[in-house]
PyMOL Python script that loads the backbone (N, CA, C, O; Angstrom):
from pymol import cmd

cmd.read_pdbstr("""\
ATOM      1  N   MET A   1     -11.361  23.350   7.701  1.00  0.00           N
ATOM      2  CA  MET A   1     -11.054  22.088   7.037  1.00  0.00           C
ATOM      3  C   MET A   1     -10.962  22.266   5.520  1.00  0.00           C
ATOM      4  O   MET A   1     -10.134  21.631   4.867  1.00  0.00           O
ATOM      5  N   LYS A   2     -11.803  23.119   4.969  1.00  0.00           N
ATOM      6  CA  LYS A   2     -11.760  23.321   3.526  1.00  0.00           C
ATOM      7  C   LYS A   2     -10.431  23.910   3.079  1.00  0.00           C
ATOM      8  O   LYS A   2      -9.888  23.512   2.048  1.00  0.00           O
ATOM      9  N   LEU A   3      -9.904  24.858   3.853  1.00  0.00           N
ATOM     10  CA  LEU A   3      -8.638  25.485   3.504  1.00  0.00           C
ATOM     11  C   LEU A   3      -7.519  24.444   3.466  1.00  0.00           C
ATOM     12  O   LEU A   3      -6.671  24.469   2.573  1.00  0.00           O
ATOM     13  N   LYS A   4      -7.519  23.546   4.420  1.00  0.00           N
ATOM     14  CA  LYS A   4      -6.530  22.473   4.474  1.00  0.00           C
ATOM     15  C   LYS A   4      -6.620  21.607   3.206  1.00  0.00           C
ATOM     16  O   LYS A   4      -5.604  21.222   2.628  1.00  0.00           O
ATOM     17  N   GLY A   5      -7.841  21.314   2.796  1.00  0.00           N
ATOM     18  CA  GLY A   5      -8.054  20.526   1.585  1.00  0.00           C
ATOM     19  C   GLY A   5      -7.583  21.242   0.338  1.00  0.00           C
ATOM     20  O   GLY A   5      -6.984  20.626  -0.543  1.00  0.00           O
ATOM     21  N   TYR A   6      -7.845  22.534   0.254  1.00  0.00           N
ATOM     22  CA  TYR A   6      -7.406  23.317  -0.900  1.00  0.00           C
ATOM     23  C   TYR A   6      -5.881  23.370  -0.968  1.00  0.00           C
ATOM     24  O   TYR A   6      -5.291  23.256  -2.042  1.00  0.00           O
ATOM     25  N   CYS A   7      -5.267  23.542   0.176  1.00  0.00           N
ATOM     26  CA  CYS A   7      -3.802  23.573   0.228  1.00  0.00           C
ATOM     27  C   CYS A   7      -3.219  22.225  -0.213  1.00  0.00           C
ATOM     28  O   CYS A   7      -2.240  22.180  -0.958  1.00  0.00           O
ATOM     29  N   ALA A   8      -3.820  21.145   0.247  1.00  0.00           N
ATOM     30  CA  ALA A   8      -3.359  19.811  -0.126  1.00  0.00           C
ATOM     31  C   ALA A   8      -3.500  19.591  -1.629  1.00  0.00           C
ATOM     32  O   ALA A   8      -2.596  19.049  -2.266  1.00  0.00           O
ATOM     33  N   GLU A   9      -4.628  20.010  -2.197  1.00  0.00           N
ATOM     34  CA  GLU A   9      -4.827  19.885  -3.643  1.00  0.00           C
ATOM     35  C   GLU A   9      -3.779  20.669  -4.412  1.00  0.00           C
ATOM     36  O   GLU A   9      -3.236  20.191  -5.409  1.00  0.00           O
ATOM     37  N   PHE A  10      -3.499  21.877  -3.939  1.00  0.00           N
ATOM     38  CA  PHE A  10      -2.501  22.708  -4.593  1.00  0.00           C
ATOM     39  C   PHE A  10      -1.134  22.029  -4.570  1.00  0.00           C
ATOM     40  O   PHE A  10      -0.463  21.939  -5.599  1.00  0.00           O
ATOM     41  N   LEU A  11      -0.723  21.552  -3.397  1.00  0.00           N
ATOM     42  CA  LEU A  11       0.578  20.897  -3.278  1.00  0.00           C
ATOM     43  C   LEU A  11       0.655  19.645  -4.145  1.00  0.00           C
ATOM     44  O   LEU A  11       1.682  19.375  -4.767  1.00  0.00           O
ATOM     45  N   GLU A  12      -0.422  18.895  -4.181  1.00  0.00           N
ATOM     46  CA  GLU A  12      -0.448  17.672  -4.990  1.00  0.00           C
ATOM     47  C   GLU A  12      -0.329  17.990  -6.478  1.00  0.00           C
ATOM     48  O   GLU A  12       0.335  17.269  -7.223  1.00  0.00           O
ATOM     49  N   ARG A  13      -0.963  19.053  -6.898  1.00  0.00           N
ATOM     50  CA  ARG A  13      -0.944  19.448  -8.307  1.00  0.00           C
ATOM     51  C   ARG A  13       0.467  19.813  -8.769  1.00  0.00           C
ATOM     52  O   ARG A  13       0.807  19.626  -9.938  1.00  0.00           O
ATOM     53  N   PHE A  14       1.280  20.328  -7.860  1.00  0.00           N
ATOM     54  CA  PHE A  14       2.605  20.801  -8.239  1.00  0.00           C
ATOM     55  C   PHE A  14       3.734  19.925  -7.698  1.00  0.00           C
ATOM     56  O   PHE A  14       4.857  20.393  -7.513  1.00  0.00           O
ATOM     57  N   LEU A  15       3.429  18.657  -7.447  1.00  0.00           N
ATOM     58  CA  LEU A  15       4.463  17.716  -7.011  1.00  0.00           C
ATOM     59  C   LEU A  15       5.535  17.583  -8.085  1.00  0.00           C
ATOM     60  O   LEU A  15       5.225  17.462  -9.270  1.00  0.00           O
ATOM     61  N   ASP A  16       6.788  17.606  -7.667  1.00  0.00           N
ATOM     62  CA  ASP A  16       7.872  17.314  -8.583  1.00  0.00           C
ATOM     63  C   ASP A  16       9.001  16.646  -7.817  1.00  0.00           C
ATOM     64  O   ASP A  16       8.915  16.466  -6.602  1.00  0.00           O
ATOM     65  N   ALA A  17      10.055  16.281  -8.525  1.00  0.00           N
ATOM     66  CA  ALA A  17      11.147  15.532  -7.906  1.00  0.00           C
ATOM     67  C   ALA A  17      11.862  16.334  -6.827  1.00  0.00           C
ATOM     68  O   ALA A  17      12.462  15.759  -5.919  1.00  0.00           O
ATOM     69  N   GLU A  18      11.802  17.636  -6.921  1.00  0.00           N
ATOM     70  CA  GLU A  18      12.505  18.478  -5.960  1.00  0.00           C
ATOM     71  C   GLU A  18      11.723  18.688  -4.661  1.00  0.00           C
ATOM     72  O   GLU A  18      12.320  18.859  -3.598  1.00  0.00           O
ATOM     73  N   ASN A  19      10.388  18.676  -4.744  1.00  0.00           N
ATOM     74  CA  ASN A  19       9.598  19.000  -3.549  1.00  0.00           C
ATOM     75  C   ASN A  19       8.827  17.821  -2.962  1.00  0.00           C
ATOM     76  O   ASN A  19       8.220  17.965  -1.902  1.00  0.00           O
ATOM     77  N   CYS A  20       8.832  16.666  -3.613  1.00  0.00           N
ATOM     78  CA  CYS A  20       7.967  15.558  -3.190  1.00  0.00           C
ATOM     79  C   CYS A  20       8.249  15.063  -1.773  1.00  0.00           C
ATOM     80  O   CYS A  20       7.320  14.678  -1.064  1.00  0.00           O
ATOM     81  N   LEU A  21       9.497  15.068  -1.353  1.00  0.00           N
ATOM     82  CA  LEU A  21       9.808  14.616   0.006  1.00  0.00           C
ATOM     83  C   LEU A  21       9.281  15.595   1.043  1.00  0.00           C
ATOM     84  O   LEU A  21       8.787  15.187   2.094  1.00  0.00           O
ATOM     85  N   HIS A  22       9.386  16.877   0.752  1.00  0.00           N
ATOM     86  CA  HIS A  22       8.831  17.887   1.663  1.00  0.00           C
ATOM     87  C   HIS A  22       7.307  17.791   1.713  1.00  0.00           C
ATOM     88  O   HIS A  22       6.706  17.886   2.783  1.00  0.00           O
ATOM     89  N   VAL A  23       6.695  17.604   0.561  1.00  0.00           N
ATOM     90  CA  VAL A  23       5.236  17.502   0.503  1.00  0.00           C
ATOM     91  C   VAL A  23       4.769  16.274   1.284  1.00  0.00           C
ATOM     92  O   VAL A  23       3.745  16.322   1.965  1.00  0.00           O
ATOM     93  N   ARG A  24       5.504  15.196   1.190  1.00  0.00           N
ATOM     94  CA  ARG A  24       5.152  13.985   1.943  1.00  0.00           C
ATOM     95  C   ARG A  24       5.195  14.259   3.448  1.00  0.00           C
ATOM     96  O   ARG A  24       4.311  13.833   4.191  1.00  0.00           O
ATOM     97  N   LYS A  25       6.226  14.970   3.885  1.00  0.00           N
ATOM     98  CA  LYS A  25       6.329  15.313   5.309  1.00  0.00           C
ATOM     99  C   LYS A  25       5.184  16.215   5.749  1.00  0.00           C
ATOM    100  O   LYS A  25       4.660  16.061   6.852  1.00  0.00           O
ATOM    101  N   ILE A  26       4.795  17.147   4.898  1.00  0.00           N
ATOM    102  CA  ILE A  26       3.665  18.026   5.204  1.00  0.00           C
ATOM    103  C   ILE A  26       2.398  17.200   5.370  1.00  0.00           C
ATOM    104  O   ILE A  26       1.636  17.409   6.314  1.00  0.00           O
ATOM    105  N   GLY A  27       2.170  16.254   4.447  1.00  0.00           N
ATOM    106  CA  GLY A  27       0.998  15.383   4.529  1.00  0.00           C
ATOM    107  C   GLY A  27       0.968  14.585   5.819  1.00  0.00           C
ATOM    108  O   GLY A  27      -0.087  14.411   6.429  1.00  0.00           O
ATOM    109  N   GLU A  28       2.134  14.101   6.232  1.00  0.00           N
ATOM    110  CA  GLU A  28       2.205  13.330   7.479  1.00  0.00           C
ATOM    111  C   GLU A  28       2.025  14.237   8.700  1.00  0.00           C
ATOM    112  O   GLU A  28       1.288  13.900   9.627  1.00  0.00           O
ATOM    113  N   ARG A  29       2.694  15.371   8.693  1.00  0.00           N
ATOM    114  CA  ARG A  29       2.668  16.266   9.855  1.00  0.00           C
ATOM    115  C   ARG A  29       1.276  16.838  10.113  1.00  0.00           C
ATOM    116  O   ARG A  29       0.858  16.967  11.264  1.00  0.00           O
ATOM    117  N   PHE A  30       0.557  17.181   9.035  1.00  0.00           N
ATOM    118  CA  PHE A  30      -0.754  17.806   9.198  1.00  0.00           C
ATOM    119  C   PHE A  30      -1.901  16.820   9.007  1.00  0.00           C
ATOM    120  O   PHE A  30      -3.052  17.215   8.820  1.00  0.00           O
ATOM    121  N   ARG A  31      -1.573  15.544   9.057  1.00  0.00           N
ATOM    122  CA  ARG A  31      -2.563  14.455   8.977  1.00  0.00           C
ATOM    123  C   ARG A  31      -3.459  14.585   7.749  1.00  0.00           C
ATOM    124  O   ARG A  31      -4.685  14.661   7.838  1.00  0.00           O
ATOM    125  N   ILE A  32      -2.784  14.606   6.591  1.00  0.00           N
ATOM    126  CA  ILE A  32      -3.491  14.623   5.307  1.00  0.00           C
ATOM    127  C   ILE A  32      -3.026  13.376   4.544  1.00  0.00           C
ATOM    128  O   ILE A  32      -2.128  13.452   3.706  1.00  0.00           O
ATOM    129  N   PRO A  33      -3.646  12.230   4.844  1.00  0.00           N
ATOM    130  CA  PRO A  33      -3.185  10.970   4.255  1.00  0.00           C
ATOM    131  C   PRO A  33      -3.171  10.966   2.732  1.00  0.00           C
ATOM    132  O   PRO A  33      -2.277  10.377   2.125  1.00  0.00           O
ATOM    133  N   SER A  34      -4.142  11.611   2.112  1.00  0.00           N
ATOM    134  CA  SER A  34      -4.186  11.610   0.648  1.00  0.00           C
ATOM    135  C   SER A  34      -2.970  12.324   0.059  1.00  0.00           C
ATOM    136  O   SER A  34      -2.452  11.913  -0.979  1.00  0.00           O
ATOM    137  N   LEU A  35      -2.516  13.388   0.714  1.00  0.00           N
ATOM    138  CA  LEU A  35      -1.345  14.122   0.243  1.00  0.00           C
ATOM    139  C   LEU A  35      -0.073  13.302   0.461  1.00  0.00           C
ATOM    140  O   LEU A  35       0.779  13.225  -0.424  1.00  0.00           O
ATOM    141  N   ALA A  36       0.049  12.699   1.627  1.00  0.00           N
ATOM    142  CA  ALA A  36       1.218  11.855   1.905  1.00  0.00           C
ATOM    143  C   ALA A  36       1.277  10.687   0.923  1.00  0.00           C
ATOM    144  O   ALA A  36       2.353  10.336   0.438  1.00  0.00           O
ATOM    145  N   LYS A  37       0.136  10.090   0.634  1.00  0.00           N
ATOM    146  CA  LYS A  37       0.089   8.953  -0.300  1.00  0.00           C
ATOM    147  C   LYS A  37       0.435   9.401  -1.721  1.00  0.00           C
ATOM    148  O   LYS A  37       1.176   8.711  -2.422  1.00  0.00           O
ATOM    149  N   ALA A  38      -0.091  10.543  -2.149  1.00  0.00           N
ATOM    150  CA  ALA A  38       0.214  11.052  -3.487  1.00  0.00           C
ATOM    151  C   ALA A  38       1.709  11.324  -3.628  1.00  0.00           C
ATOM    152  O   ALA A  38       2.308  11.008  -4.655  1.00  0.00           O
ATOM    153  N   ALA A  39       2.304  11.908  -2.597  1.00  0.00           N
ATOM    154  CA  ALA A  39       3.741  12.187  -2.637  1.00  0.00           C
ATOM    155  C   ALA A  39       4.545  10.891  -2.644  1.00  0.00           C
ATOM    156  O   ALA A  39       5.527  10.774  -3.376  1.00  0.00           O
ATOM    157  N   THR A  40       4.134   9.918  -1.834  1.00  0.00           N
ATOM    158  CA  THR A  40       4.822   8.626  -1.797  1.00  0.00           C
ATOM    159  C   THR A  40       4.729   7.936  -3.148  1.00  0.00           C
ATOM    160  O   THR A  40       5.719   7.394  -3.638  1.00  0.00           O
ATOM    161  N   ASN A  41       3.550   7.952  -3.752  1.00  0.00           N
ATOM    162  CA  ASN A  41       3.386   7.357  -5.084  1.00  0.00           C
ATOM    163  C   ASN A  41       4.273   8.063  -6.108  1.00  0.00           C
ATOM    164  O   ASN A  41       4.880   7.416  -6.961  1.00  0.00           O
ATOM    165  N   PHE A  42       4.344   9.383  -6.020  1.00  0.00           N
ATOM    166  CA  PHE A  42       5.198  10.143  -6.935  1.00  0.00           C
ATOM    167  C   PHE A  42       6.655   9.721  -6.757  1.00  0.00           C
ATOM    168  O   PHE A  42       7.369   9.502  -7.736  1.00  0.00           O
ATOM    169  N   ILE A  43       7.086   9.612  -5.514  1.00  0.00           N
ATOM    170  CA  ILE A  43       8.472   9.224  -5.231  1.00  0.00           C
ATOM    171  C   ILE A  43       8.763   7.853  -5.816  1.00  0.00           C
ATOM    172  O   ILE A  43       9.793   7.661  -6.462  1.00  0.00           O
ATOM    173  N   GLN A  44       7.872   6.901  -5.598  1.00  0.00           N
ATOM    174  CA  GLN A  44       8.094   5.541  -6.085  1.00  0.00           C
ATOM    175  C   GLN A  44       8.064   5.474  -7.608  1.00  0.00           C
ATOM    176  O   GLN A  44       8.828   4.720  -8.212  1.00  0.00           O
ATOM    177  N   THR A  45       7.205   6.241  -8.220  1.00  0.00           N
ATOM    178  CA  THR A  45       7.108   6.246  -9.678  1.00  0.00           C
ATOM    179  C   THR A  45       8.306   6.932 -10.322  1.00  0.00           C
ATOM    180  O   THR A  45       8.743   6.540 -11.404  1.00  0.00           O
ATOM    181  N   ASN A  46       8.831   7.947  -9.664  1.00  0.00           N
ATOM    182  CA  ASN A  46       9.915   8.759 -10.226  1.00  0.00           C
ATOM    183  C   ASN A  46      11.203   8.638  -9.418  1.00  0.00           C
ATOM    184  O   ASN A  46      11.974   9.594  -9.332  1.00  0.00           O
ATOM    185  N   LEU A  47      11.437   7.484  -8.835  1.00  0.00           N
ATOM    186  CA  LEU A  47      12.564   7.302  -7.928  1.00  0.00           C
ATOM    187  C   LEU A  47      13.899   7.655  -8.581  1.00  0.00           C
ATOM    188  O   LEU A  47      14.764   8.246  -7.935  1.00  0.00           O
ATOM    189  N   GLY A  48      14.074   7.306  -9.833  1.00  0.00           N
ATOM    190  CA  GLY A  48      15.322   7.609 -10.534  1.00  0.00           C
ATOM    191  C   GLY A  48      15.615   9.095 -10.584  1.00  0.00           C
ATOM    192  O   GLY A  48      16.769   9.509 -10.476  1.00  0.00           O
ATOM    193  N   GLU A  49      14.588   9.889 -10.746  1.00  0.00           N
ATOM    194  CA  GLU A  49      14.743  11.343 -10.790  1.00  0.00           C
ATOM    195  C   GLU A  49      14.875  11.934  -9.381  1.00  0.00           C
ATOM    196  O   GLU A  49      15.681  12.835  -9.151  1.00  0.00           O
ATOM    197  N   VAL A  50      14.082  11.421  -8.454  1.00  0.00           N
ATOM    198  CA  VAL A  50      14.081  11.940  -7.080  1.00  0.00           C
ATOM    199  C   VAL A  50      15.423  11.690  -6.406  1.00  0.00           C
ATOM    200  O   VAL A  50      15.910  12.533  -5.653  1.00  0.00           O
ATOM    201  N   ILE A  51      16.008  10.554  -6.671  1.00  0.00           N
ATOM    202  CA  ILE A  51      17.250  10.171  -5.994  1.00  0.00           C
ATOM    203  C   ILE A  51      18.408  11.092  -6.355  1.00  0.00           C
ATOM    204  O   ILE A  51      19.402  11.141  -5.630  1.00  0.00           O
ATOM    205  N   ASN A  52      18.298  11.819  -7.454  1.00  0.00           N
ATOM    206  CA  ASN A  52      19.355  12.737  -7.873  1.00  0.00           C
ATOM    207  C   ASN A  52      19.345  14.059  -7.108  1.00  0.00           C
ATOM    208  O   ASN A  52      20.271  14.858  -7.250  1.00  0.00           O
ATOM    209  N   HIS A  53      18.325  14.297  -6.308  1.00  0.00           N
ATOM    210  CA  HIS A  53      18.225  15.560  -5.575  1.00  0.00           C
ATOM    211  C   HIS A  53      18.881  15.432  -4.200  1.00  0.00           C
ATOM    212  O   HIS A  53      18.814  14.389  -3.551  1.00  0.00           O
ATOM    213  N   GLU A  54      19.504  16.505  -3.789  1.00  0.00           N
ATOM    214  CA  GLU A  54      20.260  16.542  -2.541  1.00  0.00           C
ATOM    215  C   GLU A  54      19.415  16.170  -1.316  1.00  0.00           C
ATOM    216  O   GLU A  54      19.923  15.583  -0.360  1.00  0.00           O
ATOM    217  N   ILE A  55      18.138  16.514  -1.353  1.00  0.00           N
ATOM    218  CA  ILE A  55      17.255  16.248  -0.211  1.00  0.00           C
ATOM    219  C   ILE A  55      17.213  14.759   0.126  1.00  0.00           C
ATOM    220  O   ILE A  55      17.010  14.385   1.282  1.00  0.00           O
ATOM    221  N   MET A  56      17.403  13.919  -0.874  1.00  0.00           N
ATOM    222  CA  MET A  56      17.367  12.472  -0.651  1.00  0.00           C
ATOM    223  C   MET A  56      18.469  12.051   0.316  1.00  0.00           C
ATOM    224  O   MET A  56      18.299  11.092   1.070  1.00  0.00           O
ATOM    225  N   MET A  57      19.590  12.758   0.300  1.00  0.00           N
ATOM    226  CA  MET A  57      20.703  12.413   1.173  1.00  0.00           C
ATOM    227  C   MET A  57      20.423  12.760   2.637  1.00  0.00           C
ATOM    228  O   MET A  57      21.136  12.309   3.532  1.00  0.00           O
ATOM    229  N   GLU A  58      19.393  13.556   2.873  1.00  0.00           N
ATOM    230  CA  GLU A  58      19.025  13.918   4.241  1.00  0.00           C
ATOM    231  C   GLU A  58      18.140  12.862   4.908  1.00  0.00           C
ATOM    232  O   GLU A  58      17.934  12.896   6.121  1.00  0.00           O
ATOM    233  N   LEU A  59      17.623  11.933   4.117  1.00  0.00           N
ATOM    234  CA  LEU A  59      16.740  10.896   4.660  1.00  0.00           C
ATOM    235  C   LEU A  59      17.545   9.826   5.389  1.00  0.00           C
ATOM    236  O   LEU A  59      18.691   9.546   5.038  1.00  0.00           O
ATOM    237  N   PRO A  60      16.936   9.239   6.397  1.00  0.00           N
ATOM    238  CA  PRO A  60      17.594   8.095   7.051  1.00  0.00           C
ATOM    239  C   PRO A  60      17.710   6.933   6.051  1.00  0.00           C
ATOM    240  O   PRO A  60      16.825   6.745   5.217  1.00  0.00           O
ATOM    241  N   PRO A  61      18.785   6.164   6.134  1.00  0.00           N
ATOM    242  CA  PRO A  61      18.980   5.051   5.195  1.00  0.00           C
ATOM    243  C   PRO A  61      17.783   4.096   5.133  1.00  0.00           C
ATOM    244  O   PRO A  61      17.459   3.581   4.063  1.00  0.00           O
ATOM    245  N   LYS A  62      17.133   3.860   6.259  1.00  0.00           N
ATOM    246  CA  LYS A  62      15.994   2.934   6.285  1.00  0.00           C
ATOM    247  C   LYS A  62      14.854   3.453   5.404  1.00  0.00           C
ATOM    248  O   LYS A  62      14.182   2.670   4.733  1.00  0.00           O
ATOM    249  N   GLU A  63      14.640   4.755   5.406  1.00  0.00           N
ATOM    250  CA  GLU A  63      13.568   5.333   4.589  1.00  0.00           C
ATOM    251  C   GLU A  63      13.885   5.195   3.104  1.00  0.00           C
ATOM    252  O   GLU A  63      12.998   4.897   2.304  1.00  0.00           O
ATOM    253  N   ILE A  64      15.133   5.408   2.737  1.00  0.00           N
ATOM    254  CA  ILE A  64      15.549   5.219   1.341  1.00  0.00           C
ATOM    255  C   ILE A  64      15.370   3.763   0.951  1.00  0.00           C
ATOM    256  O   ILE A  64      14.882   3.453  -0.136  1.00  0.00           O
ATOM    257  N   GLU A  65      15.768   2.876   1.845  1.00  0.00           N
ATOM    258  CA  GLU A  65      15.606   1.439   1.596  1.00  0.00           C
ATOM    259  C   GLU A  65      14.141   1.088   1.366  1.00  0.00           C
ATOM    260  O   GLU A  65      13.828   0.284   0.488  1.00  0.00           O
ATOM    261  N   ASN A  66      13.242   1.680   2.145  1.00  0.00           N
ATOM    262  CA  ASN A  66      11.812   1.407   1.976  1.00  0.00           C
ATOM    263  C   ASN A  66      11.313   1.837   0.604  1.00  0.00           C
ATOM    264  O   ASN A  66      10.537   1.117  -0.025  1.00  0.00           O
ATOM    265  N   PHE A  67      11.751   3.005   0.131  1.00  0.00           N
ATOM    266  CA  PHE A  67      11.344   3.467  -1.204  1.00  0.00           C
ATOM    267  C   PHE A  67      11.830   2.512  -2.287  1.00  0.00           C
ATOM    268  O   PHE A  67      11.081   2.148  -3.193  1.00  0.00           O
ATOM    269  N   VAL A  68      13.093   2.113  -2.181  1.00  0.00           N
ATOM    270  CA  VAL A  68      13.670   1.220  -3.193  1.00  0.00           C
ATOM    271  C   VAL A  68      12.990  -0.148  -3.152  1.00  0.00           C
ATOM    272  O   VAL A  68      12.675  -0.718  -4.196  1.00  0.00           O
ATOM    273  N   THR A  69      12.764  -0.671  -1.952  1.00  0.00           N
ATOM    274  CA  THR A  69      12.102  -1.966  -1.804  1.00  0.00           C
ATOM    275  C   THR A  69      10.706  -1.938  -2.418  1.00  0.00           C
ATOM    276  O   THR A  69      10.309  -2.864  -3.126  1.00  0.00           O
ATOM    277  N   GLU A  70       9.966  -0.866  -2.139  1.00  0.00           N
ATOM    278  CA  GLU A  70       8.617  -0.749  -2.699  1.00  0.00           C
ATOM    279  C   GLU A  70       8.660  -0.622  -4.215  1.00  0.00           C
ATOM    280  O   GLU A  70       7.799  -1.169  -4.903  1.00  0.00           O
ATOM    281  N   LYS A  71       9.641   0.086  -4.741  1.00  0.00           N
ATOM    282  CA  LYS A  71       9.796   0.239  -6.190  1.00  0.00           C
ATOM    283  C   LYS A  71      10.056  -1.117  -6.832  1.00  0.00           C
ATOM    284  O   LYS A  71       9.463  -1.444  -7.860  1.00  0.00           O
ATOM    285  N   VAL A  72      10.941  -1.906  -6.228  1.00  0.00           N
ATOM    286  CA  VAL A  72      11.258  -3.240  -6.754  1.00  0.00           C
ATOM    287  C   VAL A  72      10.027  -4.137  -6.673  1.00  0.00           C
ATOM    288  O   VAL A  72       9.722  -4.873  -7.612  1.00  0.00           O
ATOM    289  N   ARG A  73       9.323  -4.069  -5.543  1.00  0.00           N
ATOM    290  CA  ARG A  73       8.124  -4.888  -5.365  1.00  0.00           C
ATOM    291  C   ARG A  73       7.078  -4.554  -6.427  1.00  0.00           C
ATOM    292  O   ARG A  73       6.488  -5.454  -7.025  1.00  0.00           O
ATOM    293  N   SER A  74       6.850  -3.268  -6.659  1.00  0.00           N
ATOM    294  CA  SER A  74       5.840  -2.879  -7.649  1.00  0.00           C
ATOM    295  C   SER A  74       6.287  -3.263  -9.056  1.00  0.00           C
ATOM    296  O   SER A  74       5.451  -3.591  -9.897  1.00  0.00           O
ATOM    297  N   PHE A  75       7.591  -3.228  -9.324  1.00  0.00           N
ATOM    298  CA  PHE A  75       8.099  -3.646 -10.625  1.00  0.00           C
ATOM    299  C   PHE A  75       7.762  -5.107 -10.882  1.00  0.00           C
ATOM    300  O   PHE A  75       7.276  -5.459 -11.957  1.00  0.00           O
ATOM    301  N   PHE A  76       8.022  -5.959  -9.890  1.00  0.00           N
ATOM    302  CA  PHE A  76       7.750  -7.387 -10.070  1.00  0.00           C
ATOM    303  C   PHE A  76       6.256  -7.681 -10.126  1.00  0.00           C
ATOM    304  O   PHE A  76       5.841  -8.602 -10.829  1.00  0.00           O
ATOM    305  N   LEU A  77       5.451  -6.929  -9.410  1.00  0.00           N
ATOM    306  CA  LEU A  77       4.006  -7.108  -9.503  1.00  0.00           C
ATOM    307  C   LEU A  77       3.509  -6.742 -10.902  1.00  0.00           C
ATOM    308  O   LEU A  77       2.677  -7.446 -11.474  1.00  0.00           O
ATOM    309  N   ASP A  78       4.022  -5.640 -11.448  1.00  0.00           N
ATOM    310  CA  ASP A  78       3.654  -5.242 -12.808  1.00  0.00           C
ATOM    311  C   ASP A  78       4.079  -6.280 -13.820  1.00  0.00           C
ATOM    312  O   ASP A  78       3.326  -6.596 -14.741  1.00  0.00           O
ATOM    313  N   GLU A  79       5.287  -6.820 -13.659  1.00  0.00           N
ATOM    314  CA  GLU A  79       5.793  -7.835 -14.574  1.00  0.00           C
ATOM    315  C   GLU A  79       4.934  -9.093 -14.543  1.00  0.00           C
ATOM    316  O   GLU A  79       4.649  -9.679 -15.588  1.00  0.00           O
ATOM    317  N   SER A  80       4.516  -9.513 -13.338  1.00  0.00           N
ATOM    318  CA  SER A  80       3.714 -10.734 -13.237  1.00  0.00           C
ATOM    319  C   SER A  80       2.316 -10.534 -13.818  1.00  0.00           C
ATOM    320  O   SER A  80       1.719 -11.482 -14.330  1.00  0.00           O
ATOM    321  N   GLU A  81       1.795  -9.324 -13.745  1.00  0.00           N
ATOM    322  CA  GLU A  81       0.475  -9.044 -14.319  1.00  0.00           C
ATOM    323  C   GLU A  81       0.536  -9.013 -15.841  1.00  0.00           C
ATOM    324  O   GLU A  81      -0.453  -9.331 -16.501  1.00  0.00           O
ATOM    325  N   ASN A  82       1.674  -8.637 -16.406  1.00  0.00           N
ATOM    326  CA  ASN A  82       1.814  -8.546 -17.853  1.00  0.00           C
ATOM    327  C   ASN A  82       2.266  -9.856 -18.479  1.00  0.00           C
ATOM    328  O   ASN A  82       2.335  -9.959 -19.703  1.00  0.00           O
ATOM    329  N   ALA A  83       2.574 -10.857 -17.665  1.00  0.00           N
ATOM    330  CA  ALA A  83       3.070 -12.147 -18.179  1.00  0.00           C
ATOM    331  C   ALA A  83       1.950 -13.007 -18.680  1.00  0.00           C
ATOM    332  O   ALA A  83       2.188 -14.122 -19.145  1.00  0.00           O
TER     333      ALA A  83
END
""", "prot")
cmd.dss("prot")
cmd.show_as("cartoon", "prot")
cmd.util.cbc("prot")
cmd.orient("prot")
């Protein structure tokens, strides 16, 4: 279990726009919720950069829609908190 945790920490530390979708899949496949969540948060925070990578075109349209919807939702939540 410790090795799995160390690997997850390593992957999380080096998240970037090019690997975040793969890292998210790894987190889901190996049941590491913290890694999947970190990757999802990275994607939502950096959606403009992530969307420029070819890997994004491999996702099902519904998954892309979910990322965009969540990004819009978080934008409006941030705006209402700052009002």
